[in-house]
VOGUMAR-463614 format. One line per field, with one value per residue (C-alpha): residue in three letters; z, y, x. Coordinates in Angstrom, 1 decimal, padded with zeros to 4 digits. Each point is the difference from the previous one (the first is absolute). Layout:
BEGIN
res c(ALA,...)
up c(Z,...)
north c(Y,...)
east c(X,...)
***
This chain:
BEGIN
res c(MET,ALA,ARG,THR,LEU,ILE,SER,LEU,MET,GLY,LEU,LEU,LEU,LEU,CYS,CYS,LEU,ALA,GLU,ALA,GLU,TYR,LEU,LYS,TYR,LYS,ASP,PRO,LYS,GLN,PRO,LEU,HIS,VAL,ARG,VAL,ASN,ASP,LEU,VAL,SER,ARG,MET,THR,LEU,GLU,GLU,LYS,ILE,GLY,GLN,MET,THR,GLN,ILE,GLU,ARG,GLY,VAL,ALA,SER,ALA,GLU,VAL,MET,LYS,LYS,TYR,PHE,ILE,GLY,SER,VAL,LEU,THR,GLY,GLY,GLY,SER,ALA,PRO,ALA,ARG,GLN,ALA,SER,ALA,GLU,ALA,TRP,ILE,ASN,MET,ILE,ASN,ASP,PHE,GLN,LYS,GLY,ALA,LEU,SER,THR,ARG,LEU,GLY,ILE,PRO,MET,ILE,TYR,GLY,ILE,ASP,ALA,VAL,HIS,GLY,HIS,ASN,ASN,VAL,TYR,ASN,ALA,THR,ILE,PHE,PRO,HIS,ASN,ILE,GLY,LEU,GLY,ALA,THR,ARG,ASP,PRO,ASP,LEU,VAL,LYS,ARG,ILE,GLY,ALA,ALA,THR,ALA,LEU,GLU,VAL,ARG,ALA,THR,GLY,ILE,PRO,TYR,THR,PHE,ALA,PRO,CYS,ILE,ALA,VAL,CYS,ARG,ASP,PRO,ARG,TRP,GLY,ARG,CYS,TYR,GLU,SER,TYR,SER,GLU,ASP,PRO,LYS,ILE,VAL,GLN,ALA,MET,THR,GLU,LEU,ILE,PRO,GLY,LEU,GLN,GLY,ASP,ILE,PRO,ALA,GLY,SER,PRO,LYS,GLY,VAL,PRO,TYR,VAL,ALA,GLY,LYS,THR,LYS,VAL,ALA,ALA,CYS,ALA,LYS,HIS,PHE,VAL,GLY,ASP,GLY,GLY,THR,ILE,ASN,GLY,VAL,ASN,GLU,ASN,ASN,THR,ILE,ILE,ASP,ARG,HIS,GLY,LEU,LEU,ALA,ILE,HIS,MET,PRO,ALA,TYR,TYR,ASN,SER,ILE,ILE,LYS,GLY,VAL,SER,THR,VAL,MET,VAL,SER,TYR,SER,SER,TRP,ASN,GLY,ILE,LYS,MET,HIS,ALA,ASN,GLN,GLU,LEU,VAL,THR,GLY,PHE,LEU,LYS,ASN,THR,LEU,GLN,PHE,ARG,GLY,PHE,VAL,ILE,THR,ASP,TRP,GLU,GLY,LEU,ASP,ARG,ILE,THR,SER,PRO,PRO,HIS,ALA,ASN,TYR,SER,TYR,SER,VAL,GLU,VAL,GLY,ILE,LYS,ALA,GLY,ILE,ASP,MET,VAL,MET,VAL,PRO,TYR,ASN,TYR,ILE,GLU,PHE,ILE,ASP,ASP,LEU,THR,PHE,GLN,VAL,LYS,ASN,ASN,ILE,ILE,PRO,MET,SER,ARG,ILE,ASP,ASP,ALA,VAL,ARG,ARG,ILE,LEU,ARG,VAL,LYS,PHE,VAL,MET,GLY,LEU,PHE,GLU,ASN,PRO,LEU,ALA,ASP,ASP,SER,LEU,VAL,ASP,GLN,LEU,GLY,SER,GLN,GLU,HIS,ARG,GLU,LEU,ALA,ARG,GLU,ALA,VAL,ARG,LYS,SER,LEU,VAL,LEU,LEU,LYS,ASN,GLY,ASP,SER,THR,GLY,VAL,PRO,LEU,LEU,PRO,LEU,PRO,LYS,LYS,THR,SER,LYS,ILE,LEU,PRO,LEU,PRO,LYS,LYS,THR,SER,LYS,ILE,LEU,VAL,ALA,GLY,SER,HIS,ALA,ASP,ASN,LEU,GLY,TYR,GLN,CYS,GLY,GLY,TRP,THR,ILE,GLU,TRP,GLN,GLY,LEU,SER,GLY,ASN,ASP,LEU,THR,ARG,GLY,THR,THR,ILE,LEU,ASN,ALA,ILE,LYS,ASN,THR,VAL,ASP,GLN,GLN,THR,GLU,VAL,VAL,TYR,GLN,GLU,ASN,PRO,ASP,ALA,ASN,PHE,VAL,LYS,SER,ASN,ASN,PHE,SER,TYR,ALA,ILE,VAL,VAL,VAL,GLY,GLU,HIS,PRO,TYR,ALA,GLU,THR,ASN,GLY,ASP,SER,MET,ASN,LEU,ASN,ILE,ALA,ASP,PRO,GLY,PRO,ASN,THR,ILE,THR,ASN,VAL,CYS,GLY,ALA,VAL,GLU,CYS,VAL,VAL,VAL,VAL,ILE,SER,GLY,ARG,PRO,VAL,VAL,ILE,GLN,PRO,TYR,LEU,SER,TYR,ILE,ASP,ALA,LEU,VAL,ALA,ALA,TRP,LEU,PRO,GLY,THR,GLU,GLY,GLN,GLY,VAL,ALA,ASP,VAL,LEU,PHE,GLY,ASP,TYR,ASP,PHE,THR,GLY,LYS,LEU,PRO,ARG,THR,TRP,PHE,LYS,THR,VAL,ASP,GLN,LEU,PRO,MET,ASN,VAL,GLY,ASP,PRO,HIS,TYR,ASP,PRO,LEU,PHE,PRO,PHE,GLY,PHE,GLY,LEU,THR,THR,LYS,SER,ARG,GLN,THR,SER)
up c(057.9,000.5,-003.7,-000.7,002.5,-001.5,-003.5,001.3,001.7,-003.2,-002.1,002.5,-000.1,-003.8,000.0,002.4,-002.1,-003.1,001.6,001.3,-003.5,-001.6,001.9,-002.2,001.2,003.4,-001.4,-000.2,-002.4,-002.7,-002.5,000.8,-002.8,000.9,003.6,-001.1,-002.5,002.3,002.8,-002.3,-001.4,003.4,001.1,000.1,-001.0,003.6,000.8,-003.0,000.9,003.6,-001.4,-001.7,003.2,002.3,003.3,002.9,003.1,002.1,-001.7,-000.4,002.2,-000.3,-000.5,-002.7,-001.8,000.0,-000.9,-003.0,-001.1,000.4,-002.0,001.6,003.1,000.4,002.6,-000.9,001.0,003.8,000.5,002.5,002.4,002.9,000.7,000.0,-000.9,000.2,-002.9,001.8,000.2,-003.8,-000.6,002.2,-001.7,-003.5,000.8,001.4,-003.3,-001.9,002.0,-001.1,-003.7,000.4,001.5,-003.3,-002.4,-002.1,002.7,-002.1,002.1,000.2,-000.8,002.6,-001.3,001.5,-001.0,001.0,-002.2,002.0,002.2,001.9,000.8,001.5,002.7,003.4,000.4,-003.7,-001.8,-001.9,-003.1,-001.9,-002.3,-003.7,-000.9,002.3,-001.5,-003.4,001.2,000.8,-003.6,001.5,-001.3,002.0,003.3,-001.0,-000.7,003.5,001.5,-001.8,001.5,003.5,-000.4,-001.2,003.2,002.2,-001.8,000.3,003.6,000.6,-002.1,-003.1,-003.5,-002.2,-000.2,-002.1,-001.1,-001.9,-001.2,-003.4,-000.7,-001.9,001.9,-002.5,002.3,003.7,000.9,-000.1,003.5,-000.9,-001.5,002.9,-001.1,-003.4,-000.4,-002.5,-002.8,-002.3,-001.2,-000.3,003.7,000.8,-002.3,001.8,003.4,-001.0,001.5,003.1,-001.6,000.0,003.5,001.1,-002.1,-000.7,-003.2,-002.8,-001.3,-003.4,-002.8,001.8,-002.3,-000.5,002.1,002.4,003.6,002.3,003.8,001.4,003.2,003.6,000.5,-003.1,-000.7,-003.1,-001.3,-001.7,-002.7,000.3,-001.1,-003.6,-001.7,-000.2,003.7,000.2,-003.0,001.0,-000.7,002.6,002.0,001.2,001.5,-001.8,-002.8,-003.7,-001.8,-003.4,-002.2,-003.4,-000.2,-000.9,003.1,002.2,-001.2,000.1,003.5,002.1,-001.4,-000.2,003.7,-000.6,-002.7,002.5,002.8,-002.2,-001.2,003.7,000.7,001.9,001.4,-000.1,-001.6,001.7,-002.2,000.5,001.1,-002.6,-003.6,-003.3,-002.3,001.8,000.3,003.5,000.2,002.0,-003.1,-002.7,-001.7,-002.8,002.5,002.7,-002.2,-003.4,001.0,003.5,-000.4,-003.7,-001.3,003.1,000.7,003.7,001.6,003.6,001.3,-000.4,003.2,000.5,002.4,003.2,-001.1,-003.5,-001.7,002.1,-001.4,-003.6,000.4,001.4,002.7,001.0,000.4,-002.0,-002.2,001.5,-002.3,-003.0,001.7,000.6,-003.6,-001.7,002.5,-000.3,-003.8,-000.1,001.4,003.7,001.8,003.7,001.6,003.1,001.0,003.0,002.3,-002.0,-001.2,-000.1,-002.4,-002.3,000.1,-000.7,-002.9,-001.7,000.5,-001.5,-003.0,-000.7,000.4,-002.5,-002.5,000.4,001.0,-001.7,002.1,-002.1,001.6,003.5,-000.8,-001.2,003.3,002.2,-002.0,000.5,003.8,000.4,-002.1,002.5,003.0,-001.4,-000.9,003.5,001.6,001.9,-000.6,001.6,002.8,000.6,003.7,001.4,002.9,002.3,-001.4,-001.4,002.7,001.0,-003.5,000.9,000.5,000.2,000.6,-003.4,-001.7,001.9,-001.1,-003.6,000.4,001.5,-003.1,-002.2,001.9,-000.5,-003.7,-000.4,001.3,-002.6,000.7,-001.8,001.5,002.0,000.9,-001.5,-003.0,001.7,-000.7,003.6,000.6,003.3,-000.3,001.3,003.5,002.6,003.0,002.2,-000.7,000.7,-003.4,-002.2,-002.2,-000.2,003.3,003.3,001.1,003.7,-000.1,001.0,-000.6,-003.0,-000.6,-001.4,-001.0,-002.1,000.3,-001.7,002.1,002.7,-001.6,-001.2,-001.6,-002.1,-001.0,-001.2,-001.9,-001.2,-000.1,003.4,002.7,-001.2,-003.6,000.3,002.2,003.5,002.1,003.0,001.2,001.4,-003.2,-000.4,000.8,-001.7,000.3,-000.5,-001.7,003.3,001.8,-002.9,000.3,003.8,-000.7,-002.4,001.3,002.4,003.7,000.8,-002.5,001.5,-002.2,000.6,-001.5,-000.4,-002.5,-001.1,001.7,-000.6,-001.5,003.3,001.6,-002.8,000.0,003.8,000.4,-002.0,-001.9,-002.3,-002.6,-000.3,-001.6,-001.0,-000.9,-001.6,-002.7,-000.7,002.4,-000.9,-002.6,-002.4,-003.3,-000.6,003.4,-001.3,-003.2,000.3,-002.2,002.0,001.2,003.0,002.9,003.0,002.5,002.0,-002.2,-002.1,003.1,001.6,-003.0,000.0,003.8,000.3,-003.3,000.2,003.2,-000.2,-002.6,-000.7,-001.8,-001.1,-000.3,-001.9,000.8,-002.8,-002.5,-002.9,-000.9,002.0,-000.2,001.2,-002.3,002.3,002.8,-001.9,000.6,003.8,-000.2,000.1,-000.8,-001.3,000.1,-001.6,002.4,-001.5,002.4,001.5,002.3,003.4,-000.4,000.5,001.0,-003.8,-000.2,002.7,-001.6,-003.0,001.6,002.2,-002.7,000.9,-003.6,-003.2,-001.5,-003.2,-000.7,-003.2,-000.5,-001.3,-000.8,-001.3,002.8,-001.2,000.8,000.3,-000.2,-003.0,-002.1,000.6,-001.5,-001.0,-000.7,-001.4,-003.8,000.0,-002.2,002.9,002.3,002.5,003.3,003.3,000.1,-003.1,-000.1,000.9,002.0,003.2,001.6,001.5,003.0,001.1,003.2,002.8,-001.1,-003.5,000.9)
north c(-030.9,-003.6,-000.7,003.0,-001.1,-003.5,001.4,002.2,-003.0,-002.1,002.8,000.3,-003.8,000.0,002.9,-001.9,-003.2,002.0,001.6,-003.4,-001.5,003.1,-000.3,-002.6,000.7,-001.4,-003.3,-002.5,-002.1,002.7,-000.3,001.9,002.5,000.7,000.8,002.2,002.0,000.3,001.5,002.3,001.4,001.1,001.7,003.7,001.4,000.5,-003.7,-001.1,002.0,-001.2,-003.6,001.0,001.3,-002.1,001.5,-001.0,-001.4,002.8,002.6,-002.3,000.0,-001.1,003.6,000.6,-003.2,001.2,003.6,-000.6,-003.4,-001.4,-003.2,-001.4,000.2,-001.4,-000.6,001.5,-001.8,-000.1,001.6,-001.9,000.7,-000.5,-001.5,-003.8,000.4,-003.2,-001.4,001.2,003.5,000.0,-001.4,002.6,002.9,-001.2,-000.7,003.5,001.4,-002.4,001.1,003.5,-001.1,-002.1,003.0,001.9,000.3,-002.9,-002.0,-000.9,-001.8,001.2,-002.4,000.0,-000.7,-000.8,-001.0,-003.7,-000.7,-002.8,-001.2,002.5,002.0,003.1,-001.9,-001.2,-003.8,-000.7,-002.6,001.7,-002.0,000.4,003.0,-000.6,-000.4,-003.0,-001.5,000.4,-002.2,-002.8,-000.3,-001.4,001.7,-002.3,001.1,003.6,-000.8,-001.5,003.0,002.2,-002.0,000.2,003.7,000.5,-001.7,002.2,003.2,-000.9,-000.9,003.8,000.9,001.1,-001.2,001.5,-000.3,001.9,-003.1,-001.6,002.1,-001.5,002.3,-001.5,001.5,000.4,001.8,-001.0,003.6,000.7,000.2,-002.1,-002.9,-002.3,000.6,-001.6,-003.7,-000.1,001.7,-002.6,000.9,-003.7,-000.6,003.2,-001.4,-003.3,001.7,001.8,-003.1,002.2,001.6,-003.2,-000.6,003.4,000.2,-003.6,-002.0,001.7,-002.2,-001.6,002.0,003.3,003.0,001.2,003.0,-000.1,000.0,-002.9,-000.4,-003.3,001.2,001.0,-001.9,001.5,003.6,002.2,000.0,002.8,-000.6,002.7,002.2,000.5,000.0,-000.1,000.9,-002.5,001.3,003.6,001.4,-001.2,-001.4,003.5,-000.3,001.8,000.9,-000.5,-003.3,000.4,-002.9,-000.5,-001.2,-003.6,-000.1,001.4,-002.6,-002.9,000.7,002.1,-000.7,-003.8,-000.5,002.4,-002.3,-002.9,002.2,001.1,-003.5,-001.0,002.6,002.6,002.6,003.1,001.3,002.7,002.5,000.5,003.2,-000.5,001.3,-001.9,001.9,003.2,-000.3,-000.4,-003.2,001.8,002.2,-002.7,-000.3,-002.2,-002.7,000.3,000.4,-001.1,-003.1,-001.1,000.8,-000.4,-002.4,-002.3,000.5,000.6,000.7,000.6,003.4,001.9,001.6,002.6,-000.6,002.1,003.7,-001.4,003.0,002.5,-001.6,000.5,003.4,000.9,001.1,-002.0,001.9,002.9,000.2,-002.3,000.9,-000.9,-003.3,-000.8,000.7,-002.0,-002.9,-000.5,000.5,-002.7,-002.5,000.0,-001.0,000.3,002.5,-000.9,003.7,-000.8,003.1,003.1,-001.5,003.2,001.5,-003.0,-000.1,003.7,000.0,-003.0,001.4,003.3,-001.8,-002.1,002.9,002.0,-002.8,-000.3,-003.7,-001.7,-001.6,-003.2,-000.3,000.4,-002.6,-002.5,000.4,-000.4,-003.0,-001.7,000.7,-001.2,-003.1,-001.0,000.8,-002.1,-002.9,-000.1,-000.2,003.3,001.1,-003.2,-000.2,003.5,-000.4,-002.2,-002.4,-001.8,-003.5,-000.2,001.7,-003.4,-000.1,002.9,-001.4,-003.6,-002.9,-001.4,003.2,000.2,-003.6,001.1,003.0,-002.3,-002.3,003.1,001.0,-003.4,000.0,003.5,-000.5,-000.1,-001.8,001.9,-001.7,-003.2,-000.8,000.9,-001.2,-003.4,-000.8,-000.7,001.5,001.8,-000.2,-001.5,000.8,-002.7,000.5,-001.6,001.7,-003.1,-001.4,002.9,-000.7,001.2,001.8,-001.5,-002.8,000.8,003.7,001.0,003.7,002.1,003.7,002.0,003.6,002.9,002.9,-001.9,-003.2,001.2,002.8,-000.8,003.4,-000.4,-003.5,001.3,003.1,003.0,000.1,-001.7,001.7,003.3,001.1,000.0,-003.0,-000.1,-001.4,-002.2,-002.9,001.7,001.1,-003.1,-003.7,-002.3,-002.1,001.5,-002.1,-000.1,-001.5,-002.4,-001.2,-000.5,-001.9,-002.3,-001.0,-002.9,000.8,-000.6,002.6,003.3,003.0,003.1,003.2,003.1,002.6,001.2,-001.9,000.7,-002.6,-000.7,-000.9,-002.4,-001.6,-000.4,-001.8,-003.2,000.3,-003.0,002.4,003.4,001.2,003.7,001.8,003.4,002.1,003.1,002.2,000.4,002.5,000.7,001.7,003.0,-000.4,-003.3,001.3,-000.8,000.6,-002.2,-003.0,-000.6,-002.3,002.3,000.6,-001.7,-002.9,-000.2,000.3,-002.8,-002.3,000.6,-000.3,-003.2,-001.8,000.8,-001.9,-002.9,-002.0,002.1,000.2,003.5,000.6,003.2,001.8,002.4,001.2,-000.6,-001.2,002.0,000.4,-003.3,-000.7,001.6,-002.3,-003.2,-001.5,000.2,-001.7,-003.8,-000.1,002.8,000.2,002.7,000.1,003.2,001.6,-003.1,001.5,-001.1,-003.7,-000.3,-003.6,-000.8,001.2,-002.4,-002.8,000.0,001.0,-003.1,-002.4,-000.7,001.2,000.4,003.3,000.4,003.7,001.5,003.6,002.1,002.7,000.2,000.5,002.5,000.2,003.8,002.7,001.4,-002.8,001.1,-000.2,-003.6,-002.5,-003.5,000.1,003.3,000.1,001.0,-002.7,-000.9,-000.8,-001.2,-002.4,-000.3,000.3,-003.4,-001.1,-001.9,-003.0,-002.8,-002.2,-003.3,000.4,-002.6,-001.0,-000.9,-001.3)
east c(159.1,001.0,-000.2,002.2,002.6,000.1,000.4,002.9,001.7,-000.4,001.5,002.9,000.6,000.0,002.5,002.3,-000.3,000.8,003.0,001.3,-000.4,001.6,003.3,001.5,003.5,-000.9,-001.1,002.8,-002.0,000.2,002.9,003.1,-000.3,-003.7,000.9,002.9,-002.0,-003.0,002.1,002.0,-003.2,-001.1,003.2,000.7,003.4,000.8,-000.7,002.0,003.1,-000.3,000.3,003.2,001.6,002.1,001.1,002.3,-001.6,001.6,-002.3,-003.0,-003.1,-003.6,-000.9,002.6,-001.1,-003.6,000.6,002.3,-001.3,003.5,000.5,003.1,002.2,003.6,002.6,003.3,003.2,000.1,-003.4,-002.2,-002.8,002.4,003.4,-000.3,-003.7,-002.0,-002.0,-003.2,001.4,000.5,-003.5,-001.6,001.8,-000.8,-003.6,-000.4,001.2,-002.2,-003.1,000.7,000.1,-003.2,-001.9,000.2,-003.0,001.0,001.8,003.1,002.5,003.6,002.9,002.9,003.5,003.4,003.5,000.0,003.1,001.7,-002.8,-002.2,003.1,-001.4,-001.8,001.4,000.1,-000.5,002.0,002.8,001.1,003.2,000.1,-000.5,003.6,000.2,-003.2,001.6,002.9,-002.5,-001.1,-003.3,-003.2,-002.2,001.8,-000.6,-003.7,-000.3,001.6,-002.5,-002.9,001.5,000.6,-003.6,-001.3,002.2,-001.0,-003.7,000.6,000.4,-003.0,001.9,-001.1,002.8,003.8,002.4,001.8,001.7,002.9,000.8,002.9,002.9,003.0,002.9,002.4,000.4,001.0,-003.8,-001.4,-003.1,002.0,-001.1,-003.6,000.8,000.0,002.8,001.9,-001.5,-003.6,-000.8,000.4,-002.0,-002.7,-000.1,-000.3,-003.2,-001.5,-000.2,-003.1,-002.2,001.4,-001.3,-003.2,-000.9,000.2,-001.9,-002.8,000.5,-001.6,000.2,000.1,003.6,001.0,-003.0,001.2,-000.8,-000.1,-001.4,-001.7,000.6,003.3,001.6,001.2,000.3,003.6,002.0,002.6,002.7,001.7,-001.2,002.5,003.8,000.6,002.8,001.9,000.9,003.5,002.5,-002.8,-001.1,-003.5,-002.8,002.4,000.0,000.0,001.7,-000.9,-001.7,-003.6,001.1,002.2,-002.8,-002.4,002.5,001.4,-002.3,-003.5,-000.4,-001.0,-002.9,-001.4,000.0,-001.5,-002.9,-000.7,-000.2,-002.6,002.1,-002.4,002.2,003.3,002.1,001.9,003.8,001.6,002.6,000.2,000.3,002.4,-000.7,-003.8,-001.4,-002.0,-002.7,-000.5,000.5,-003.3,001.4,001.0,-002.6,-003.1,001.3,001.9,-001.1,-003.7,-000.6,002.6,000.2,-003.7,000.5,-003.4,001.0,001.0,003.3,001.3,002.8,002.9,000.2,-000.3,000.6,-001.8,002.1,003.2,-000.9,001.7,003.4,000.0,-003.0,-003.4,001.5,-003.1,-002.6,-002.9,002.2,000.9,-003.6,-000.9,002.8,-000.3,-003.7,000.1,002.8,-002.5,000.5,-003.2,000.7,002.4,002.0,-000.1,000.5,-000.3,-001.1,-003.2,-002.0,002.4,-000.1,-003.8,-000.3,002.5,-001.6,-003.5,001.0,001.6,-003.1,-002.4,002.1,000.3,003.8,-000.5,-003.0,-002.7,000.6,003.4,-001.5,-002.7,002.7,001.9,-003.0,-001.3,003.4,000.0,-003.6,000.7,002.7,-002.2,-002.9,002.3,001.4,-003.4,000.5,-003.6,-001.2,002.6,001.3,000.8,002.7,-000.4,002.4,-000.5,003.5,002.0,001.7,001.6,002.3,003.4,-001.4,002.4,-001.0,001.1,003.2,000.8,-000.6,002.3,002.6,-000.3,000.4,003.2,001.5,-000.7,001.3,003.5,002.7,003.3,002.7,003.1,000.5,003.6,003.3,001.9,000.7,-003.7,-000.9,-003.4,-000.8,-003.8,-002.2,001.3,-000.1,-002.3,002.6,003.3,002.0,-001.1,001.2,003.0,002.7,-000.6,001.2,-002.4,-000.1,-000.9,-003.5,-000.2,-001.1,000.1,-002.9,001.0,-001.2,-002.4,-002.8,000.1,-002.3,-002.0,-003.6,-000.4,003.2,-001.2,-003.4,001.3,-002.0,-003.8,-000.2,-002.1,001.5,000.4,003.8,000.2,001.4,002.9,-000.3,-002.2,-003.1,-001.6,-002.1,000.0,002.6,003.1,003.5,002.7,001.9,-003.0,-000.6,003.6,-000.4,-003.3,001.8,003.4,000.5,-000.7,003.7,001.2,000.8,-001.0,002.0,-001.4,002.1,-001.0,003.4,002.8,003.6,002.4,001.7,-003.4,-000.7,003.4,000.1,-003.3,000.5,-003.3,-000.8,-001.4,-001.7,-003.2,000.2,-003.2,000.5,-001.6,-002.0,-002.0,-003.7,-001.1,-002.9,-000.2,002.3,001.7,001.3,001.6,003.7,003.0,002.4,-002.1,002.2,-000.7,-000.9,002.8,001.3,-000.9,003.2,002.1,-002.0,000.6,003.8,000.4,-002.1,000.6,003.8,000.2,-002.5,-001.9,-003.1,-003.3,-001.1,-003.7,-000.8,-003.3,-000.6,-002.6,002.4,003.5,002.6,003.8,001.4,003.0,002.6,-000.9,-000.6,003.4,-000.7,-003.4,-000.3,-003.8,-002.2,-003.7,-002.3,-003.0,-001.6,-002.6,-001.5,-002.7,-001.1,000.7,003.7,-000.3,-000.1,003.7,001.1,-002.1,002.3,003.3,-000.1,-001.2,-003.6,-000.8,001.9,001.3,-002.0,-000.2,001.4,001.1,-002.9,002.6,003.5,002.6,002.5,003.7,000.2,-002.7,001.9,-001.4,-003.6,-002.5,000.8,-002.7,000.1,000.5,001.9,003.1,002.2,-001.3,002.7,-001.6,001.4,-003.0,-002.2,-003.8,-001.4,003.0,-000.5,001.8,-002.0,000.5,-001.3,-002.1,000.2,-003.5,001.1,003.4)
***
């Protein structure tokens, strides 16, 4: 009996050892392709389609992850575990989902994604950097890389390993509501700013195979180049519309930054809602599979935009099974469903079982998804911990954002035709010329001077952005001015003063901060590009009565020509984010103005679209324009 028991135990031990040896995909020492192939060979159709499914956190749970083998979860714009949720609350939620994924038969970890597009912008207390248009004005790829590294740390601080950034759109018409997500109208600047990718992911090792994704460990995140391709070239800047351009133009203007992104090892590419010459990009097999995957040899995974399959048809979701078929056949690997995941899973399962979509296409998608997960180290470190929580909104990152703000500011006008510059402003008003020497009072006015939400713009805490100062932690421009001026200088703030008030108060000068209200995507499409009311009235009332600097907070050039004669100095500050102190740093001469326009500033909207090099080019301020000042440090 004892001999029989020993034999049985030995047999069991051998079986266990064989099984452990057999699971090559769990061995990090195995080559990447061996791990991928081994795991795919073990997977059922149900498990494969689960990997291709990305759902929103609001419909996710450990039970859902386990039952449907869900491969990915995301946070939509403004979606959070709670209002002002802590880093620990994010980690706990994500780990709960992850434990559900790990409890499946094969234990494949899910990948959690979020739109961290100007810092970790959905999360309370995170550092909010300038939006991309401002970074384009810096002309500083190294700065952008450092911002990528800081963003990666803050995203990882909340347990998230994947961001849907960078947007490498080339915005060719500022009427587009996503123009602030574009670094420039010039593809060369957009190409240079793909340095965000090694910032987020880490520098790809020399000799790495082309197109294979790379993420350098637990302090880095997978990046996503978006939106493939031509999103910034739609007619009249209408969001999700049609980009009419020949193939040469598409490849010369809208495609170049994808070359750089792939060379730098970008993990994922998101497809654009827009069409190219009438063909929806989500259904464009020639470009997604033929060009991106085959010609450019991209080996990461291709993901839809939010409900991207639904929007293949008009109206959206009109024929979902058709959308699933043409989208998956086009080469899409992961689908941001994000809510009706059972319908997606059922439709795709039916189509594979009935040979409408070949299994080879499913296997290609799953291989790509697993490749990214293996490269990231998700199998070895699937659960987040709280070791990085102190990185969220750290002082070091806020100083970096402040530097970015300083470098993003573009000085468009400085003084009148007499040539006497107004900037940099003196901290003691008695020193400013030609203003009276003995006055000691300045006026700050405008709807955007004391509004952190307006300063940050869209994609901040909420998808469309917010108004007010309680959305997150930061410094408004008004507070930055108060922090900077001499203690003896009285700062008077009035949002929209009338001319009599301005004239009667003997101000030395005024700083007027006006611009656009926050928006995102289609809500930002604008045919007029006006400064939000009462901004124009504030400019005329204040600048008509006292020497003034106007600071424009906007995601793009806006109509300014009618007010230019009133304005003594004009600064484009874009959407600077939480660190408004960077604006005051430059206004008061602690640092130089160095920013250059990343976009052409039009005279009237009737001129649009108008980009540098166009035959009808007649701008108010040309692309690349930007006056400089000598700071007190360099003087």
